[in-house]
Structure formats: C-alpha cells, structure tokens
TIVEX-363659 format. One record per residue: chain; residue number from 1; residue in three letters; x, y, z of N, C-alpha, C, O in turn. Coordinates in Angstrom, 1 decimal, m for minus. Layout:
<nodes>
<node mol="A" seq="NUM" type="ala" n_u="X" n_v="Y" n_w="Z" ca_u="X" ca_v="Y" ca_w="Z" c_u="X" c_v="Y" c_w="Z" o_u="X" o_v="Y" o_w="Z"/>
...
</nodes>
This chain:
<nodes>
<node mol="A" seq="1" type="met" n_u="m135.4" n_v="m58.4" n_w="m91.6" ca_u="m134.4" ca_v="m59.6" ca_w="m90.6" c_u="m133.7" c_v="m58.5" c_w="m89.6" o_u="m133.4" o_v="m57.4" o_w="m90.0"/>
<node mol="A" seq="2" type="gln" n_u="m133.5" n_v="m58.7" n_w="m88.6" ca_u="m132.6" ca_v="m57.7" ca_w="m88.2" c_u="m131.5" c_v="m58.5" c_w="m87.5" o_u="m131.8" o_v="m59.7" o_w="m87.1"/>
<node mol="A" seq="3" type="asp" n_u="m130.1" n_v="m57.9" n_w="m87.1" ca_u="m129.0" ca_v="m58.5" ca_w="m86.9" c_u="m128.9" c_v="m58.5" c_w="m85.4" o_u="m128.5" o_v="m59.6" o_w="m84.8"/>
<node mol="A" seq="4" type="ser" n_u="m129.3" n_v="m57.7" n_w="m84.7" ca_u="m128.9" ca_v="m57.5" ca_w="m83.3" c_u="m129.9" c_v="m56.7" c_w="m82.4" o_u="m130.5" o_v="m55.7" o_w="m82.9"/>
<node mol="A" seq="5" type="arg" n_u="m130.1" n_v="m57.1" n_w="m81.4" ca_u="m131.3" ca_v="m56.2" ca_w="m80.7" c_u="m131.0" c_v="m56.2" c_w="m78.8" o_u="m130.3" o_v="m57.0" o_w="m78.2"/>
<node mol="A" seq="6" type="glu" n_u="m131.6" n_v="m55.2" n_w="m78.5" ca_u="m130.6" ca_v="m55.2" ca_w="m77.1" c_u="m132.0" c_v="m55.1" c_w="m76.1" o_u="m133.0" o_v="m54.4" o_w="m76.3"/>
<node mol="A" seq="7" type="val" n_u="m131.9" n_v="m55.9" n_w="m75.1" ca_u="m133.3" ca_v="m56.3" ca_w="m74.0" c_u="m133.1" c_v="m55.8" c_w="m72.7" o_u="m132.3" o_v="m56.3" o_w="m72.0"/>
<node mol="A" seq="8" type="asp" n_u="m133.7" n_v="m55.0" n_w="m72.4" ca_u="m133.4" ca_v="m54.8" ca_w="m70.8" c_u="m134.5" c_v="m55.1" c_w="m69.7" o_u="m135.4" o_v="m54.4" o_w="m69.4"/>
<node mol="A" seq="9" type="leu" n_u="m134.1" n_v="m56.5" n_w="m69.0" ca_u="m134.8" ca_v="m56.4" ca_w="m68.3" c_u="m135.1" c_v="m56.0" c_w="m66.6" o_u="m136.0" o_v="m56.4" o_w="m65.9"/>
<node mol="A" seq="10" type="arg" n_u="m134.1" n_v="m55.1" n_w="m66.4" ca_u="m133.7" ca_v="m54.8" ca_w="m65.1" c_u="m135.1" c_v="m54.0" c_w="m64.6" o_u="m135.7" o_v="m54.6" o_w="m63.7"/>
<node mol="A" seq="11" type="asn" n_u="m135.5" n_v="m53.1" n_w="m64.9" ca_u="m136.8" ca_v="m52.4" ca_w="m64.7" c_u="m138.1" c_v="m52.7" c_w="m64.8" o_u="m138.9" o_v="m51.8" o_w="m64.8"/>
<node mol="A" seq="12" type="thr" n_u="m138.4" n_v="m54.0" n_w="m64.9" ca_u="m139.6" ca_v="m54.7" ca_w="m64.8" c_u="m140.3" c_v="m54.8" c_w="m63.9" o_u="m140.0" o_v="m55.8" o_w="m63.3"/>
<node mol="A" seq="13" type="pro" n_u="m141.8" n_v="m54.0" n_w="m63.3" ca_u="m142.1" ca_v="m54.5" ca_w="m62.1" c_u="m142.6" c_v="m56.0" c_w="m62.0" o_u="m142.8" o_v="m56.7" o_w="m63.0"/>
<node mol="A" seq="14" type="val" n_u="m142.6" n_v="m56.3" n_w="m60.7" ca_u="m142.4" ca_v="m58.0" ca_w="m60.4" c_u="m144.0" c_v="m58.1" c_w="m60.3" o_u="m144.5" o_v="m57.4" o_w="m59.4"/>
<node mol="A" seq="15" type="ser" n_u="m144.9" n_v="m58.9" n_w="m61.2" ca_u="m146.0" ca_v="m59.3" ca_w="m60.8" c_u="m146.0" c_v="m60.6" c_w="m61.8" o_u="m145.1" o_v="m61.0" o_w="m62.6"/>
<node mol="A" seq="16" type="cys" n_u="m147.3" n_v="m61.1" n_w="m61.6" ca_u="m147.2" ca_v="m63.1" ca_w="m62.1" c_u="m147.7" c_v="m62.7" c_w="m63.7" o_u="m147.9" o_v="m63.6" o_w="m64.5"/>
<node mol="A" seq="17" type="thr" n_u="m147.7" n_v="m61.1" n_w="m64.1" ca_u="m147.7" ca_v="m61.4" ca_w="m66.0" c_u="m146.9" c_v="m60.5" c_w="m66.4" o_u="m146.9" o_v="m60.1" o_w="m67.6"/>
<node mol="A" seq="18" type="ser" n_u="m146.0" n_v="m60.2" n_w="m65.3" ca_u="m144.8" ca_v="m58.9" ca_w="m65.8" c_u="m143.4" c_v="m59.4" c_w="m65.4" o_u="m142.4" o_v="m58.8" o_w="m65.6"/>
<node mol="A" seq="19" type="his" n_u="m143.4" n_v="m60.8" n_w="m64.9" ca_u="m142.0" ca_v="m61.0" ca_w="m64.3" c_u="m141.2" c_v="m60.9" c_w="m65.4" o_u="m141.7" o_v="m61.1" o_w="m66.5"/>
<node mol="A" seq="20" type="pro" n_u="m139.9" n_v="m60.6" n_w="m65.2" ca_u="m139.0" ca_v="m60.9" ca_w="m66.1" c_u="m138.4" c_v="m61.9" c_w="m66.9" o_u="m137.9" o_v="m61.7" o_w="m68.0"/>
<node mol="A" seq="21" type="val" n_u="m138.7" n_v="m63.2" n_w="m66.2" ca_u="m139.0" ca_v="m64.3" ca_w="m66.9" c_u="m140.0" c_v="m64.6" c_w="m67.9" o_u="m139.9" o_v="m65.1" o_w="m69.0"/>
<node mol="A" seq="22" type="ile" n_u="m141.3" n_v="m64.1" n_w="m67.4" ca_u="m142.1" ca_v="m64.6" ca_w="m68.5" c_u="m142.2" c_v="m63.4" c_w="m69.7" o_u="m142.5" o_v="m63.8" o_w="m70.8"/>
<node mol="A" seq="23" type="lys" n_u="m141.8" n_v="m62.1" n_w="m69.4" ca_u="m141.6" ca_v="m61.0" ca_w="m70.6" c_u="m140.1" c_v="m61.8" c_w="m71.5" o_u="m140.3" o_v="m62.1" o_w="m72.7"/>
<node mol="A" seq="24" type="leu" n_u="m138.8" n_v="m62.3" n_w="m70.8" ca_u="m137.9" ca_v="m62.8" ca_w="m71.5" c_u="m138.5" c_v="m64.1" c_w="m72.6" o_u="m138.1" o_v="m64.2" o_w="m73.7"/>
<node mol="A" seq="25" type="arg" n_u="m139.5" n_v="m64.9" n_w="m71.9" ca_u="m140.2" ca_v="m66.1" ca_w="m73.4" c_u="m140.4" c_v="m65.4" c_w="m74.3" o_u="m139.9" o_v="m65.5" o_w="m75.5"/>
<node mol="A" seq="26" type="ser" n_u="m141.5" n_v="m64.3" n_w="m73.6" ca_u="m142.4" ca_v="m63.3" ca_w="m75.1" c_u="m141.4" c_v="m63.0" c_w="m76.0" o_u="m141.4" o_v="m63.5" o_w="m77.1"/>
<node mol="A" seq="27" type="ile" n_u="m140.2" n_v="m62.0" n_w="m75.6" ca_u="m139.0" ca_v="m61.5" ca_w="m76.2" c_u="m138.8" c_v="m62.5" c_w="m77.2" o_u="m139.0" o_v="m62.3" o_w="m78.4"/>
<node mol="A" seq="28" type="ile" n_u="m138.3" n_v="m63.5" n_w="m76.8" ca_u="m137.3" ca_v="m64.5" ca_w="m77.1" c_u="m137.9" c_v="m64.8" c_w="m78.4" o_u="m137.3" o_v="m64.9" o_w="m79.5"/>
<node mol="A" seq="29" type="asp" n_u="m139.4" n_v="m65.1" n_w="m78.3" ca_u="m140.3" ca_v="m65.8" ca_w="m79.5" c_u="m140.2" c_v="m65.0" c_w="m80.5" o_u="m139.7" o_v="m65.3" o_w="m81.6"/>
<node mol="A" seq="30" type="ser" n_u="m140.6" n_v="m63.7" n_w="m80.1" ca_u="m140.3" ca_v="m62.8" ca_w="m81.1" c_u="m139.2" c_v="m62.3" c_w="m82.0" o_u="m139.0" o_v="m61.9" o_w="m83.1"/>
<node mol="A" seq="31" type="leu" n_u="m138.5" n_v="m62.5" n_w="m80.9" ca_u="m136.5" ca_v="m62.5" ca_w="m81.8" c_u="m136.7" c_v="m63.6" c_w="m82.8" o_u="m136.6" o_v="m63.2" o_w="m84.0"/>
<node mol="A" seq="32" type="ile" n_u="m136.9" n_v="m65.0" n_w="m82.4" ca_u="m136.4" ca_v="m65.9" ca_w="m83.4" c_u="m137.5" c_v="m65.8" c_w="m84.5" o_u="m137.2" o_v="m66.4" o_w="m85.5"/>
<node mol="A" seq="33" type="lys" n_u="m138.7" n_v="m65.1" n_w="m84.4" ca_u="m139.5" ca_v="m64.8" ca_w="m85.6" c_u="m139.1" c_v="m63.7" c_w="m86.5" o_u="m139.1" o_v="m63.8" o_w="m87.7"/>
<node mol="A" seq="34" type="glu" n_u="m138.6" n_v="m62.5" n_w="m85.5" ca_u="m137.9" ca_v="m61.7" ca_w="m86.8" c_u="m136.3" c_v="m62.1" c_w="m87.6" o_u="m136.0" o_v="m61.7" o_w="m88.7"/>
<node mol="A" seq="35" type="gly" n_u="m135.6" n_v="m63.0" n_w="m86.7" ca_u="m134.7" ca_v="m63.9" ca_w="m87.4" c_u="m133.3" c_v="m63.0" c_w="m86.5" o_u="m132.3" o_v="m62.7" o_w="m87.2"/>
<node mol="A" seq="36" type="val" n_u="m133.3" n_v="m62.7" n_w="m85.4" ca_u="m132.8" ca_v="m61.6" ca_w="m84.6" c_u="m131.4" c_v="m62.6" c_w="m84.5" o_u="m131.8" o_v="m63.6" o_w="m83.9"/>
<node mol="A" seq="37" type="asn" n_u="m130.2" n_v="m62.6" n_w="m84.9" ca_u="m129.2" ca_v="m63.4" ca_w="m84.6" c_u="m128.1" c_v="m63.1" c_w="m83.4" o_u="m127.4" o_v="m63.9" o_w="m82.9"/>
<node mol="A" seq="38" type="glu" n_u="m128.2" n_v="m61.7" n_w="m83.1" ca_u="m127.6" ca_v="m61.5" ca_w="m81.8" c_u="m128.1" c_v="m60.6" c_w="m80.9" o_u="m128.6" o_v="m59.6" o_w="m81.3"/>
<node mol="A" seq="39" type="val" n_u="m128.1" n_v="m60.8" n_w="m79.3" ca_u="m128.9" ca_v="m60.1" ca_w="m78.6" c_u="m128.2" c_v="m59.6" c_w="m77.3" o_u="m127.4" o_v="m60.2" o_w="m76.6"/>
<node mol="A" seq="40" type="lys" n_u="m128.6" n_v="m58.8" n_w="m77.1" ca_u="m127.8" ca_v="m58.2" ca_w="m75.4" c_u="m128.9" c_v="m57.9" c_w="m74.9" o_u="m129.8" o_v="m57.2" o_w="m75.3"/>
<node mol="A" seq="41" type="ile" n_u="m128.6" n_v="m58.7" n_w="m73.4" ca_u="m129.7" ca_v="m58.5" ca_w="m72.6" c_u="m129.1" c_v="m58.4" c_w="m71.3" o_u="m128.3" o_v="m59.2" o_w="m70.9"/>
<node mol="A" seq="42" type="phe" n_u="m129.6" n_v="m57.1" n_w="m70.6" ca_u="m129.5" ca_v="m56.6" ca_w="m69.2" c_u="m130.6" c_v="m57.2" c_w="m68.4" o_u="m131.8" o_v="m57.2" o_w="m68.6"/>
<node mol="A" seq="43" type="phe" n_u="m130.0" n_v="m57.8" n_w="m67.3" ca_u="m131.0" ca_v="m58.2" ca_w="m66.0" c_u="m130.6" c_v="m58.6" c_w="m64.8" o_u="m129.6" o_v="m59.2" o_w="m64.9"/>
<node mol="A" seq="44" type="lys" n_u="m130.9" n_v="m58.5" n_w="m63.8" ca_u="m130.6" ca_v="m58.6" ca_w="m62.7" c_u="m130.8" c_v="m59.7" c_w="m62.3" o_u="m131.8" o_v="m60.4" o_w="m62.6"/>
<node mol="A" seq="45" type="val" n_u="m129.7" n_v="m60.4" n_w="m61.4" ca_u="m129.5" ca_v="m61.9" ca_w="m60.9" c_u="m130.7" c_v="m62.2" c_w="m60.1" o_u="m131.4" o_v="m63.2" o_w="m60.3"/>
<node mol="A" seq="46" type="glu" n_u="m130.8" n_v="m61.4" n_w="m59.1" ca_u="m132.2" ca_v="m61.3" ca_w="m57.9" c_u="m133.5" c_v="m62.0" c_w="m59.0" o_u="m134.5" o_v="m62.7" o_w="m58.7"/>
<node mol="A" seq="47" type="asp" n_u="m133.3" n_v="m61.6" n_w="m59.8" ca_u="m135.0" ca_v="m61.9" ca_w="m61.1" c_u="m135.1" c_v="m63.2" c_w="m61.7" o_u="m135.9" o_v="m64.1" o_w="m61.7"/>
<node mol="A" seq="48" type="ile" n_u="m133.4" n_v="m63.0" n_w="m62.2" ca_u="m133.0" ca_v="m64.8" ca_w="m63.5" c_u="m131.6" c_v="m64.7" c_w="m63.0" o_u="m130.7" o_v="m63.9" o_w="m63.1"/>
<node mol="A" seq="49" type="pro" n_u="m131.6" n_v="m65.8" n_w="m62.3" ca_u="m130.4" ca_v="m66.1" ca_w="m62.0" c_u="m129.6" c_v="m66.5" c_w="m63.4" o_u="m130.1" o_v="m66.7" o_w="m64.5"/>
<node mol="A" seq="50" type="glu" n_u="m128.0" n_v="m66.5" n_w="m62.9" ca_u="m127.3" ca_v="m66.4" ca_w="m64.4" c_u="m127.5" c_v="m67.9" c_w="m65.1" o_u="m127.7" o_v="m68.0" o_w="m66.3"/>
<node mol="A" seq="51" type="gly" n_u="m127.4" n_v="m69.0" n_w="m64.5" ca_u="m127.9" ca_v="m70.3" ca_w="m65.0" c_u="m129.0" c_v="m70.5" c_w="m65.6" o_u="m129.0" o_v="m71.1" o_w="m66.7"/>
<node mol="A" seq="52" type="ile" n_u="m130.3" n_v="m70.1" n_w="m65.0" ca_u="m131.3" ca_v="m69.9" ca_w="m65.8" c_u="m131.6" c_v="m69.3" c_w="m67.1" o_u="m132.0" o_v="m69.9" o_w="m68.1"/>
<node mol="A" seq="53" type="met" n_u="m131.1" n_v="m67.8" n_w="m67.0" ca_u="m131.0" ca_v="m67.3" ca_w="m68.4" c_u="m130.2" c_v="m68.2" c_w="m69.5" o_u="m130.5" o_v="m68.3" o_w="m70.7"/>
<node mol="A" seq="54" type="lys" n_u="m129.1" n_v="m69.0" n_w="m68.9" ca_u="m128.3" ca_v="m69.2" ca_w="m70.2" c_u="m129.3" c_v="m70.5" c_w="m70.5" o_u="m129.4" o_v="m70.7" o_w="m71.7"/>
<node mol="A" seq="55" type="leu" n_u="m129.9" n_v="m71.3" n_w="m69.7" ca_u="m130.7" ca_v="m72.1" ca_w="m69.8" c_u="m132.1" c_v="m71.8" c_w="m71.0" o_u="m132.5" o_v="m72.5" o_w="m72.0"/>
<node mol="A" seq="56" type="ile" n_u="m132.7" n_v="m70.6" n_w="m70.6" ca_u="m133.5" ca_v="m70.2" ca_w="m71.2" c_u="m133.0" c_v="m70.1" c_w="m73.0" o_u="m133.6" o_v="m70.5" o_w="m73.9"/>
<node mol="A" seq="57" type="leu" n_u="m131.8" n_v="m69.3" n_w="m73.0" ca_u="m131.7" ca_v="m68.9" ca_w="m74.2" c_u="m131.2" c_v="m70.2" c_w="m74.9" o_u="m131.5" o_v="m70.4" o_w="m76.1"/>
<node mol="A" seq="58" type="ser" n_u="m130.4" n_v="m71.3" n_w="m74.3" ca_u="m129.7" ca_v="m72.3" ca_w="m75.0" c_u="m131.1" c_v="m72.8" c_w="m75.6" o_u="m131.2" o_v="m73.0" o_w="m76.8"/>
<node mol="A" seq="59" type="lys" n_u="m132.3" n_v="m73.0" n_w="m74.7" ca_u="m133.5" ca_v="m73.9" ca_w="m74.9" c_u="m133.7" c_v="m73.5" c_w="m76.5" o_u="m133.8" o_v="m74.3" o_w="m77.4"/>
<node mol="A" seq="60" type="asn" n_u="m133.9" n_v="m72.1" n_w="m76.5" ca_u="m134.2" ca_v="m71.6" ca_w="m77.9" c_u="m133.1" c_v="m71.2" c_w="m79.2" o_u="m133.4" o_v="m70.7" o_w="m80.2"/>
<node mol="A" seq="61" type="gly" n_u="m132.1" n_v="m71.8" n_w="m78.7" ca_u="m131.3" ca_v="m71.6" ca_w="m79.9" c_u="m130.1" c_v="m70.7" c_w="m79.7" o_u="m129.1" o_v="m70.7" o_w="m80.4"/>
<node mol="A" seq="62" type="tyr" n_u="m130.2" n_v="m70.0" n_w="m78.5" ca_u="m129.0" ca_v="m68.6" ca_w="m78.3" c_u="m127.9" c_v="m69.3" c_w="m77.4" o_u="m128.3" o_v="m70.2" o_w="m76.6"/>
<node mol="A" seq="63" type="ile" n_u="m126.5" n_v="m68.8" n_w="m77.6" ca_u="m125.5" ca_v="m69.6" ca_w="m77.2" c_u="m124.6" c_v="m68.0" c_w="m76.5" o_u="m124.2" o_v="m67.1" o_w="m77.2"/>
<node mol="A" seq="64" type="val" n_u="m124.5" n_v="m67.9" n_w="m74.8" ca_u="m123.9" ca_v="m66.7" ca_w="m74.2" c_u="m122.3" c_v="m66.9" c_w="m74.7" o_u="m121.6" o_v="m67.9" o_w="m74.7"/>
<node mol="A" seq="65" type="glu" n_u="m122.2" n_v="m65.6" n_w="m75.2" ca_u="m120.9" ca_v="m65.7" ca_w="m76.1" c_u="m120.0" c_v="m64.7" c_w="m75.1" o_u="m118.8" o_v="m64.9" o_w="m75.1"/>
<node mol="A" seq="66" type="glu" n_u="m120.4" n_v="m63.8" n_w="m74.5" ca_u="m120.3" ca_v="m62.5" ca_w="m73.4" c_u="m120.9" c_v="m62.7" c_w="m72.0" o_u="m122.1" o_v="m63.0" o_w="m71.9"/>
<node mol="A" seq="67" type="ser" n_u="m120.3" n_v="m62.5" n_w="m71.1" ca_u="m120.9" ca_v="m61.8" ca_w="m70.1" c_u="m120.2" c_v="m60.8" c_w="m69.2" o_u="m119.0" o_v="m61.0" o_w="m68.8"/>
<node mol="A" seq="68" type="lys" n_u="m120.9" n_v="m59.7" n_w="m69.0" ca_u="m120.4" ca_v="m59.0" ca_w="m67.8" c_u="m120.8" c_v="m58.4" c_w="m66.6" o_u="m122.0" o_v="m58.1" o_w="m66.9"/>
<node mol="A" seq="69" type="lys" n_u="m120.5" n_v="m58.1" n_w="m65.4" ca_u="m121.0" ca_v="m57.7" ca_w="m64.6" c_u="m120.8" c_v="m56.3" c_w="m64.6" o_u="m119.7" o_v="m55.9" o_w="m64.8"/>
<node mol="A" seq="70" type="leu" n_u="m122.0" n_v="m55.3" n_w="m64.5" ca_u="m122.2" ca_v="m53.9" ca_w="m64.7" c_u="m122.2" c_v="m53.6" c_w="m63.3" o_u="m122.6" o_v="m54.2" o_w="m62.3"/>
<node mol="A" seq="71" type="asp" n_u="m121.7" n_v="m52.4" n_w="m63.5" ca_u="m121.3" ca_v="m51.3" ca_w="m62.2" c_u="m122.7" c_v="m51.2" c_w="m61.3" o_u="m122.3" o_v="m50.7" o_w="m60.2"/>
<node mol="A" seq="72" type="asp" n_u="m123.9" n_v="m51.4" n_w="m61.4" ca_u="m125.0" ca_v="m51.3" ca_w="m60.9" c_u="m125.5" c_v="m52.8" c_w="m60.3" o_u="m126.6" o_v="m53.1" o_w="m59.8"/>
<node mol="A" seq="73" type="gly" n_u="m124.3" n_v="m53.7" n_w="m60.4" ca_u="m124.7" ca_v="m55.3" ca_w="m59.9" c_u="m125.7" c_v="m56.3" c_w="m60.9" o_u="m125.9" o_v="m57.4" o_w="m60.6"/>
<node mol="A" seq="74" type="ser" n_u="m126.2" n_v="m55.6" n_w="m61.9" ca_u="m126.4" ca_v="m56.4" ca_w="m62.4" c_u="m125.8" c_v="m56.8" c_w="m63.9" o_u="m124.7" o_v="m56.3" o_w="m64.1"/>
<node mol="A" seq="75" type="leu" n_u="m126.3" n_v="m57.7" n_w="m65.0" ca_u="m125.7" ca_v="m58.7" ca_w="m65.5" c_u="m125.8" c_v="m58.4" c_w="m67.1" o_u="m127.0" o_v="m58.4" o_w="m67.5"/>
<node mol="A" seq="76" type="met" n_u="m124.9" n_v="m58.2" n_w="m67.8" ca_u="m125.3" ca_v="m58.2" ca_w="m69.3" c_u="m125.0" c_v="m59.2" c_w="m70.0" o_u="m123.8" o_v="m59.6" o_w="m69.9"/>
<node mol="A" seq="77" type="phe" n_u="m125.8" n_v="m60.0" n_w="m71.1" ca_u="m125.2" ca_v="m61.2" ca_w="m71.8" c_u="m125.2" c_v="m61.0" c_w="m73.1" o_u="m126.3" o_v="m60.5" o_w="m73.4"/>
<node mol="A" seq="78" type="ile" n_u="m124.4" n_v="m61.1" n_w="m74.1" ca_u="m124.6" ca_v="m61.0" ca_w="m75.4" c_u="m124.3" c_v="m62.4" c_w="m76.2" o_u="m123.2" o_v="m62.9" o_w="m76.4"/>
<node mol="A" seq="79" type="ala" n_u="m125.9" n_v="m62.9" n_w="m76.7" ca_u="m125.8" ca_v="m64.4" ca_w="m77.0" c_u="m125.9" c_v="m64.1" c_w="m78.4" o_u="m126.3" o_v="m63.0" o_w="m78.9"/>
<node mol="A" seq="80" type="lys" n_u="m125.6" n_v="m65.2" n_w="m79.1" ca_u="m126.0" ca_v="m65.1" ca_w="m80.5" c_u="m126.8" c_v="m66.7" c_w="m80.7" o_u="m126.7" o_v="m67.7" o_w="m80.0"/>
<node mol="A" seq="81" type="arg" n_u="m127.6" n_v="m66.6" n_w="m81.9" ca_u="m128.4" ca_v="m67.4" ca_w="m82.3" c_u="m127.6" c_v="m68.8" c_w="m83.1" o_u="m127.2" o_v="m68.6" o_w="m84.3"/>
<node mol="A" seq="82" type="arg" n_u="m127.3" n_v="m70.0" n_w="m82.5" ca_u="m126.9" ca_v="m71.1" ca_w="m83.5" c_u="m127.8" c_v="m71.3" c_w="m84.7" o_u="m129.0" o_v="m71.5" o_w="m84.8"/>
<node mol="A" seq="83" type="val" n_u="m127.0" n_v="m71.3" n_w="m85.6" ca_u="m127.7" ca_v="m71.6" ca_w="m87.1" c_u="m127.5" c_v="m73.0" c_w="m87.4" o_u="m128.0" o_v="m73.3" o_w="m88.5"/>
</nodes>
C-alpha cells in the first residue's frame, strides 16, 4: 500500500488510445487497486478541462484539496481519497 503518487499527463501524445483522459482512467483504476490515498496530478487544461478532471476524480472517490497553476500554464491538483 502506497500513500501518495505523482501522475504527469502533460506530455501524453494525443491519439485515440493514449489521450490523457483514457490514460487518467486507467491510472486511477490502478491507484485504487494499490490503495493510494493521495495523488498529485499534472495536466494541461487544453487536454482535460479542470471541471472534467474534478468530476473524474470525484467519481472515483478522490477529492481535490489543492489546485495550483504552474509556470507553463498547466495545472497541478492534489487529490485525496475519501475513506
């Protein structure tokens, strides 16, 4: 069981099977299986709008506790799993 993990979706090539949303869904599935309580996610708003990211996380039991805009224009969310 791991307490926290970092996921960087900023440099994902855009194709049907590797789109950041598809990648995020499979990553979240593995985080849940591994019992990860906190995840730090880096992503571009052009790839995954902020509201969609929050929705995907909340549907999987994670609540965004911190949001930060980075210098390159991307966002960083820290989300914790609801117990």
